[in-house]
C-alpha positions in Angstrom: 0.0 0.0 0.0 1.3 3.5 -0.9 1.7 6.2 1.7 -0.1 9.5 1.2 2.4 12.4 1.2 0.5 15.6 0.5 -2.7 17.0 -0.8 -3.4 20.0 -3.1 -7.0 21.1 -3.2 -8.2 22.4 -6.6 -10.3 25.6 -6.2 -12.4 27.2 -8.9 -12.1 30.7 -10.3 -13.8 32.8 -12.9 -10.6 34.9 -13.5 -7.2 33.2 -13.3 -5.2 36.4 -13.3 -7.3 37.9 -10.4 -6.9 34.7 -8.4 -3.2 34.5 -8.9 -2.8 38.2 -8.0 -4.9 37.7 -4.8 -3.0 34.7 -3.6 0.3 36.5 -4.4 -0.9 39.4 -2.2 -1.6 36.8 0.6 2.1 35.8 0.4 1.9 32.7 -1.8 4.3 32.1 -4.6 2.0 31.7 -7.7 2.5 30.1 -11.0 0.3 30.0 -14.1 0.4 26.6 -15.9 -1.8 27.7 -18.8 -4.8 29.9 -19.5 -7.0 27.8 -17.3 -4.9 26.4 -14.5 -2.5 27.7 -11.8 -0.8 27.0 -8.5 -0.2 28.8 -5.2 2.4 27.7 -2.7 3.2 28.9 0.8 5.1 27.2 3.6 4.7 23.7 2.1 1.0 24.2 1.4 0.0 24.0 -2.2 -3.3 25.1 -3.7 -4.3 24.5 -7.3 -6.9 26.6 -9.2 -8.9 25.9 -12.3 -10.9 28.3 -14.4 -14.5 27.1 -14.3 -16.7 28.7 -17.0 -19.9 29.9 -15.3 -18.3 29.8 -11.9 -20.8 30.8 -9.3 -19.4 31.3 -5.8 -22.7 30.3 -4.2 -22.6 26.9 -6.0 -19.1 26.0 -7.1 -16.7 27.5 -4.6 -14.4 25.2 -2.7 -12.9 25.0 0.8 -9.6 24.0 2.4 -8.6 23.7 6.0 -5.0 24.9 6.9 -3.3 23.8 10.1 -1.1 26.7 11.0 1.3 27.6 13.7 -0.5 30.8 14.9 -4.0 31.7 13.6 -3.7 35.3 14.9 -0.4 35.9 13.0 -2.0 34.6 9.8 -5.1 36.7 10.3 -2.9 39.8 10.8 -1.1 39.0 7.6 -4.1 38.2 5.4 -6.8 40.6 6.7 -5.3 43.8 5.1 -5.3 42.2 1.6 -8.0 43.7 -0.5 -10.6 41.6 -2.4 -11.2 39.0 0.2 -13.2 38.8 3.4 -11.8 37.6 6.8 -13.2 36.2 10.0 -10.9 36.8 13.0 -9.8 33.8 14.9 -11.8 32.6 17.9 -11.2 29.9 20.5 -13.2 26.8 19.9 -14.4 24.2 22.5 -12.4 21.5 20.7 -9.0 23.1 21.4 -8.3 25.2 18.4 -8.1 28.9 17.6 -9.8 29.2 14.2 -10.2 31.9 11.6 -11.1 32.1 7.9 -10.4 33.9 4.6 -12.9 34.0 1.8 -11.2 34.8 -1.6 -12.9 36.9 -4.4 -14.3 33.7 -6.0 -15.9 32.6 -2.8 -13.4 29.9 -2.0 -13.0 29.5 1.8 -9.7 29.0 3.5 -10.3 28.0 7.1 -7.3 27.8 9.4 -6.5 26.9 12.9 -3.8 26.5 15.5 -3.8 24.8 18.8 -4.9 26.8 21.8 -2.0 28.1 23.9 -1.8 26.9 27.5 
């Protein structure tokens, strides 16, 4: 049996250039594969994106959960970036501090770090 090594969610976009620019502003290294596909990488995390004709954020947006070292630091880094919406981190009853970022295409990046103490 083979061992799983990593995962790269494929998110949808209506505008590849806008998506790549947004993720670059979040701190990702971005790369365009062709007119309909691209990549974003940050700290060992890789996201893929595909142009989806007729993309409707209410119906075809995706979601990824990112385990991070410090949710508050990530929120401070991402919240000033224009074009997205952010939910500040909160403590959860299951031992994580979680926040979220919604990109311009409606894709949700939820993230969390272990509670301190």
